[in-house]
N, C-alpha and C positions, 0 to 999 in steps of 0.2 A: 545481584549474584555475584558470587566469587568467580573467578576464571575457571574453576572446576565444576561450575554449575549449581552449587549449593545456594540456598537462600541465605541472606545475611541479615536482611532487615525488613520490616513489616510495618505496615500503618493501620490505623482503624477506619479504612475506607472513608474518603472524604465525601461528604453529602454536599449537594448545591445548598448555597447559602450559609453553610456552617462557618463559624467564625474561628475555629481553632482545630489543628490536626497535629497528632504526635506521631513520631517516627521512632520505632524501638528496634532493638537488635531482635534477631530471630533464631531460635533453636527448636530442635525437633520436640523437646519436652514441653516447652510453654512459649508463649508469645509475650514479649514485653519484659525480658530479663534487665535491659539496661536501656535508658532513653538517650536517643542520639540527638533529636532536635525537635523542637516545639515551634510550630508557626501560628501566629495569631494575626487576625485582621486588625489593623489599626484604623479608626475612623469608622463612621457609619455610612457604608457604601456597600453595593450588591453589583456583581457582574462587571460591566465596563464603565460603571459611574466613576472610577478612579481617575479617569480621563478628563473629567470636568474639573475646571479650575475653581476651588474654593479655599477658605481659610484653614479649614481643617486638613491634617495630613491624611493619606489614603495610602496604604501600603499592606504588604504582608511582611511582618517583623519576624525574622527567624533567629531563634536563640538556641546555643548549643550549651548543655550544662557542662560542669567542670569534669566530670567523669567521661564525657565524650570527646574531650580534647586530647590529642595525641601528640607526641613529640615529633612525628614526621612532617615532611612537607606536603602540602596539599597535592595530592595526585589523585587519579581516578579511583584508586582503591581505597581512599580515604572516605569514610562513611559521611563525613560532613559535606564533601563536594557532592557525592550521590545524593544526599538529602536536599541540598540547595537545588539541584537539577530536578528532582522529583517535585519539590514544591513550587519551581517556576512552570513546570509543564501542568501541574495540578491548577495554578492560578490562571494559565491560558485556557486550559479546558473549561474553567468556571466561568470565565469571561465569554466565551463562545458558545457555551450550551444553551439550548432552547429551554422553552418553559417546561418540556416533557423530560429534560435531562440528557437528550441526545444531541450530537452534533449535526448542525444542518448547513454549515458552511459548505459550499460547492454542491449543494443538492440539485439546483436548478441546472448547472453544468452537467451533472451526471445524467439528468433526465434529458437534456437536449442531446447529449452525445448518443445515448440509447435510442431515441427516436430517429436521429439522423442515420445511424448505423442500420437500424431496421429498415428505414426509408430506401437506403442505398441497395441493400440485399434485395429487396423487393422489386425496386426498379430494374436492377440488373437481370433478375429472373424474368420480368416481363419483356425486356428487349430480347433475352434469348430466345424465349418461347415465340415471340413475334417473329423473330428472324427464322426460326425453324418452320413456322407455318407459312411464311412467305416463300422459302425455298421449296417447299412441298408443293404449294399452288402453283408456282411458275415453272416447275419441273427442273429447278436448278440443281437439286440433288442428283438427278440422273446425269446431268452435263457434268457435274463436278466428279461423279464416280467415273465417268468415261474419261474425263481428263487425267485423273490420277492413275487409272490403269495405263493409259498410253504413257504417261511420264515414267511410271514404274519400268515398262517395257524399254524405254530409252536410257534411263539412268542407270538402272541395276544391270549387272552382267546375266547374260543368258546361260552362259556355261562358264565353267571354271577357267581362270586365265592361263594357268599352267598345270598341265596334267602331269601328276606324279606317278611315275612307273613303279609297280611293286617290287619290292626286293625278292629275287628268286635265289634260293640256296640250293646248291646242288646235292 
């Protein structure tokens, strides 16, 4: 996207196991006015098999056509830099995606976190209810009420400290 929020480039939605993806410029009238980059999988490998050492090269080859090359320095607004970043993220997602196409990295950590949070809330509630029942059965609630009423009488003032006389006008 441009800094003003408009879309600049689009791709034909990379699917799992696909060996090629194109990035093109985007306009409201039509998609694919001008080709920005083409990424092709070199070698025969899927997902994280590129990590295995073999004789054949395994990589994503990114090529930029002549019409995509600009005279400017490679900055964030250069579409080639953005295309390279998109292809890097696409390759990482392809490596970590499950057989159903979804990301499952950290899923067990998420379930453990949910379970432990639920267990902590339930245990705090049980301790609170248990302490209330104990207070009621031993009559501690009445003793505490009496204590706090006495504390209120001792600590808080009984009457205003300074009486202010009303202003009388003749």
